[in-house]
N, C-alpha and C positions, 0 to 999 in steps of 0.2 A: 478407768476403763478395766472389764474383766473379759477374760476369755473362757469361750465354751466351746466343747468339740459336738460337731452336729453327729446325727446317725451316721452320716456318711464319712466321718472322717474328716470333716472341713472344720479348720479353726475360725471360729466366729470370734470378732470383739466388740463388746457393746460400746457405742459412744455416749457418754454422758455429760460431758462438760468439754467445750469448745473456746479456742482465743480466736477472734477474728480482726485482724488488721489489713486492709488492702489498699493501695493507691489505686489501682484500678477496680471500681465498683461496678463494673459490667455485671449484672445477675446476682449480685450480692444479695440483694434485698430478697427476692425469692428464695434464693439458697436459705440465708437465715431461718426465714419462714418454714421452710422444710424441715429443718434442724428441731426448731421448736414443736414441731407434731409430734416427732420423737421424744419429746421432753429433754432437750439437750440444754444444759445450762451456757448461756453464751456470754463470753467476755469479749470486753473490745475497746479500743484506744480513739482518741482524737474525732477526727473526720468521721469514719467508719462508724464509731458509738453515735455520734450525731444522726448521721443516717439512717441506724436502723431504729434508732429511737424514735425518730420524726415519723417513720412508718409502723408505728406502733408494735415493735417487738419489744421483748422484753430482754433486756442488755444490762449488764453490770459493767461499770467502767474499770480498767485495769488498777486502776491506783486505790479503788476500793479494795481490790484484792490483795494489792502489795501493802497496804498502809503506807505508800510513800507516792508523792504528788510526781507529776510529770514535770521536767525539769531542762535547763538548759535548750532553752525553745524548742521543746519536743526531742533534743536529739537523746535523753534517757527518759524510757517509758517503759519497756517491757524487760530491761536488763536486771534482773532480781529474781533472788531464791524462790520466791513464791512463785515465779513463773517457769524458771530454768529447773528448779527441782521437781516441780509437778508434771514437767515434760521429760525429764532424764531418769526419774527412779522407775528401774524395772519392777513389773509387777509380779514377776515369778521369785524374785528374792525379797523372802520376810525381812531381811536386815533393811532393803530398801526402802519397804512400805512403813516399817516401824520408825526408820530416821525422819521421814517427810510428816510421819503423824506427831511425833515428837515435837516438831518445827512448826506444826500447824499449817501445813503445805498440804493441799488438796491436789489429785490427780488431775492432768490437763489431758483428755485423749484424742483432742484434734485440733491443728494448727491449719487455719486458713490464712494465708500471706501471700502478697505480690509485693513487690518491691519497688521502692522509689524510683520514678522514671528518669535514671540516669542517662540512658540513651536520647529520651527525647528531648532532656535538657541540654545535652551536647548540640543536637541537630538543630535545635531552638534558635532563630537568629536572635542575636543581641545576647545571649546566653554569657554571662562572665565567669571566670574560674572558680568567683565566689559561687555564685548558681551552681556550678557543676559539683565542686565538693559538698554542697549541702545537700545534694542530692545523692549521694552516696549511702546507702541505706547500711546500718550496723545491727539493729535491734532485730529486723527483718529476718536476714541471714541467719542470724544466732539462733533464732526460734525455729527455723526451718531445717537448720543442720541438727539441733537437739532432737527436734521430732524426728527426722530420719534415722538419726543413729539408734532412736529408740523405737524403730518401726512398727515392732511385732507387739506393741502396745499404743502407738500413736500414730493417727492418720495425718499426713502431712498434705496440704492442698495447696499449691502454687500458681494455678492459672485458672481464669475463668470457665475454659473449655472443659476442664475436669468437672464441673460440677453437674453436667447431665449425668455423667457414668456414676459419681458417688451416690447421687440421689437415687438412681435406679438400684443402685447396690443396697443402700440402705433400707429400700422397698422390699426387696427380696430378703433382706435380712432380719427385718423388722427392728431396726435400730442398731443393726450389727453389720460390720464390715468383716470380708473373708480376708485373712491373713494373706491369703495370694494377691489381693488388690492393696494393701497396704505396703507389700514388696516393692509393687510396680509403683506406687506414688512414692516410696524412697528412693528409687533410682532417679525419677524424672525430678526430685526434689533437687540431688545432688548434680543433676545436669542443670537445674536451673540456677543455680548458687555457683558452680564452677563457669558457667558462661557470663554471667552479670561479674565476676571478679574478672574474668577475660576480657569484657567490654572495658573496665575500669584502666585494667593493666594495659591494654591497647592504645587507650586514649592518653594515657599519664607518660609512657615509656618515649614517646616521640618529642613531649615536651621537656621534659626533665633528665632524660638518660639518652647520651649521644651514643651508647654501644648499640651498632646495627643489628648485632646476633647476641642478644643477652643469652645468658645459660638456661632459661626456659622459654618457650616459644607459644605464649598464651593467645590464643584469636578467637575471638567471639564470631559465631555465625548465627544466623535464623533460617529457617526453612522458608523456602518460596512455595515450593510444590513438590509432591510426590511426583516421579517420571512413569510413564507406563513400562518402560525396562530401560536398562543400560546400553551401553553398546551393542548387546545382541539380546534377544527375546527372553534367555534365560538368565539374564542377571537384571537385579533387582536397583534401581536408582532413585534418587531425590535431587533436588537443586536447593542450595544455600546461598546466602547473600551474606557479605562484610557489613555490618550496619554503619561502619565510620568510612567507607572508600568514598573519596568526592569524585566528581567528574563524572564523564559519560561512560556507563558499563551496561552491559546487556541486562544483568541482575536488576538495576533501578528502570530498563527500557518498559515502557506500557505497551502490552499486548493487545492489538485493536481487532483480530480477526484471525479465523482458522484454526486448526486442530491443534491440541496439545503440543508444547514444545518436545521435543525427545532431546536425548542425553546428545545422541549426536549433533543435533540443529542448533545446540548451546556451544558445542565446542567450535562448530563453524562459525557461528555468529560473532563469538568471541574475538576469534582471529580475523575475522574479515572487517569488525570493527576498529581492531588494531593496527591494520592495514591503512584503510582510509582515513585514520587519523595522522598519519603522517604527511598528508598532502593537503596544499591549500586551494589549488585550484579543483572545479569540478571533478570529482574523481568516483569512479565505480570499480569495485572489485568482485570478481566471480569465484567461490570459494567452493571447494569440492573436497571432502576427505581431509581436512586441515591443512591444505594448500593451496593457493590462489592458481585459478587455471584461467585467470584474463584479468587484466587491470589496464585502466587508461586514465590519462587525465584530459579534458577537453574546454571548450568553451563554454558547453553547457551541460547538465547533468544526462539529458537525452543522447548528446551525441556521445558523452563518455561511457555509457551504458553500452550503445549500439558496438561501438569498438572495442571495449572489453569483452564482451560477449562473442564477438566473433574470433577472439584471438584462439580459442579453442572449443568451438561450439560442441563438439562431441563429447568431451569431458562435461562441459556446463550442464549436462541432463541431470536433474535433480539437486541444482546447485542452492547456495545461499547467497545471496547478494547485499553488498553493502553499499549506501550510497553517501556522501558527504554533504548532499545538498537536499532540500524538500523534493521529493518524488510529485515529477508533475505530470499532467495527462498524457503528453507524446511516452514519456519512460513507462508508465502503467501501460500504455497498450502494448508496447513490445514486451514488456515483462509477460504480460497476460499470453504472449504468443507461444511461449514454452512452458517446459514442466519447471516450476521453481519451488523449493520446498519452504524458504523462509526471505524476507527483506526486512532489512534494518536501516533506517533513516531518520534524520532530524525529524521530518514531518512528511505530510501527504496531502495535497493540493485536495479538495474536498472531491471534484472530477475524478483524479486519481483513484481516490479510496472506491469510488462509486465502481469504478472499471475492474478494479481488482476484486473487490468482495461479492459483485454480482456475478463475476465470470469465473473466479475462482474459489470455489469452497473451502478447500482446504489448506490454500496458501496461507502461513503464519505472516501476518503484518505488526511488525514491532518499531515504536517510535520513541526517540531517546528523548525528545522535549527540548533538547540542548543542542546549541551547534557543535558540528564534528569539525576538528582541524587541529594543527598541531599546538597550536596558541591555548587549545581547550583540554588539552591532555594533562592528566597528571598521573607521575610517576609512581608506584607501588612496589612493596617488594614482593616478589613473585616466590611460589613454594609449589612444590612437586611431591606428592606421597608416594614414598617405596614402601616395599614389603618391611613392615616394623621400623621406619623410619620417616623422616620429614627432610628434604632438600629446600635450603633458603637460598635467595641470592637477589641482589639488587636487581632493578629494572633496567634493559640495554636503553642505553640514553647515546646514542653515536650522531652526533650533528658533527657532518663534515664541511669545511671550508672550502671550496673550490681553490683559494691559492695556499692551501696547505698540502695539496695532492702532490706526490712526489714521482714525476715524469722520469721512468727508468730505462725508455728506449730511445733511438736515436730522433724518432718522429714525435712530436708532443701533439694531441689531440687539439683538433680544432673547438674554437668556442662552442661550435653546435656538438660535438662529440663529447664535450664535458658536461653540457648539460643534459644528455641522453643517460651519461655514465652516471650521474647523480641519480638520477630517476631508478635508473636500472638497480644501483646500490640499495637505495629505499627497499626495492621490492626483494631483491636477493636475501636481505635480514629477516624478512617474513616465511622463507619458503625454506621446509625442512631441509637439512644437509644432509649429503652434498647437494649445493645448490648452484645451478648454473642458471643465469636469464640472460635472453637476448631480449634487445629493447629497441626501437627505432621512434624518434622523436620523445613522446611522452605515454607511449602504449607499449605493453608486452608484446612481443612477438613469439617467443617459445620460451617455455618453463620447462628445467629437467630439475626434479626433486628426489632427493631422499635414496640417493644410490650409493653404494658401497665404495665405488670409485669415481672420481671427480670426472675422468673422460667420460664415462659413460651418462653423467648427469648432461655434460656438453653435447654428447651425439642425440640424446633424448631430447634436449632442448630445440635442437635443429629438427628432429623427426615431426616434434608435436606441432612444430611452426605452420599455422594455414596461410600463411604469405612466403614469399622469399625473403632470407635472411640475409641475402648480399645488401652491405652498408649498415647494418646493425652494428650496436655495441654489445657488450658482454660485460656480465657483472659475476663475480664468484665468491660467494661467503666467506671462504679460506684461501689459503695459499697453494699455487699447484705444486705437488710434490713431483711431477715429471712433467716432459714438455708438451706431453701427448695433447694435453686439452687444449693447447695454444694452437697445436696443429690440427685439430679438430673445427677450432673455431675459423682458423684461415679457409679450410674446405666450405665452411658455412658462409663465408664472404664477410665476416665479420673484421670491423675496421679499428675499432679501440676496445680497451680491455681495463677495468677494474679490479683490482684484486688487494688484498692485504699484504701479501709479499712476508717474508721472513722463512721460506723454505730453504734448507741447505742447498737444494738446487736449483734457488732463484736464477742463477745466471743463464742455465739452460733454457728457462722460459724466456727469458729478455732475449737470448740469441734467436730464439725460434720466432719471437715477435718481431724483431728486425727482419729477419730473412724473408717475413710475408708483409713487411711494411705496416705493420700494426703497432698503435700507439699503444704504449701501458702505462697506467699509474698506479700505485701504491697509496693506499690509505694508513697503513700502518695498525690498522685495528682488524680485529675478526669478529664477524657477526654470525657465527656457527649456531644453528637452531638444532638441538639434537631431538627435541621433539615439540 
């Protein structure tokens, strides 16, 4: 490759010789033909060589260049000085150019490589560890990194999606590429190899290293889509997914209908799905601004939706809905009556889709294509980006055994109260702390979320209730620092409380509960949700 400066001061680098070795052969024949139009000599390997030759493209095998045959079942093909010397020699250093000339090495000006399908092999049913290991690419990343390191002289192409831009640039440059484009391709190349290595590490670490928190935290992600904007219109955003996350996720859900998903839609859908995964009976959750404003379990999904929506219909305006059963026509007709941003469910009856698609042009409809419920939940490590850092923690997994609840008051809860307390506890752990929720049977009555003081959450739960709170039970995601929240619960007519316990003033809260004849049980564990 030789560099020249145009009249406008733009550095142009001529492409004379290229090596092509791709697993994903999409568009490679047309791309190679375009290179040949500019007189580019093409070197290739294995299946790529055969494909190009079969399509009438003049191509040279890499073994003819290196003078060394492919060996070890293809594990060694391009790991040779005549390849890497041609890639790494700096064209601006005479000593480099003399060194490769003395060794009979010719410069290589372009690398077109995409890597062995490690991810697809992992995800393929029936793949063995041996299959997976054989799909760890060695020569490909080496060539990509060598070309990227020498980007001022070598173009590095790692994705079929780049072919169009490069062809257009070659046309404009009459067979040469601008150094600015080479730098962009270099950055994309290091991203590709970093993500590839992160995929391998994220798969292998859980298999062979029992350290939950290794010294480094490589995590591969793949872009799902760009978003119109972030939390606010002045912010840019995109949505990425983890390639190996099993189970039901928003990232893997099928979008059936409606406007493109927004940043806030995805946050609410994720949290709503997280909630309904906790319940076995037909359950609906109404989500608004990352907090549930309605939750109910009933005999049918339509009844569950009706009750859940009516918990706080004012807040439900513009909500996100999650259902853990297929959305039927009756439920769809009710959803159609309201302004709803998005719905996620295992599936939709044909009639339900017809109702929602015909009458709700913009509503986003997502289908998980997998059942939703506790036995289908897969726990994974949770991460939270902070400025200049990353927080990592294990997933919350608190299963309460009714027999292990610690009764701390004179009155023990009734069987019915225990049933509702456990339901309330499942809800409280999904509400932003400080969280206090009031529940009757298996539906929310009042939800107090995200307050700086727990007593305010208790008062808000009462204020937000759309039905009388007398006879309800209460759940608190963390202990009571003072008795005031118990007094507020008594004023609301609460008959039983579930909370973690552990405050230095626990006895004050116990005394208050006894004064009001409220049964109170401790779980011994906190489910505080800070964000």
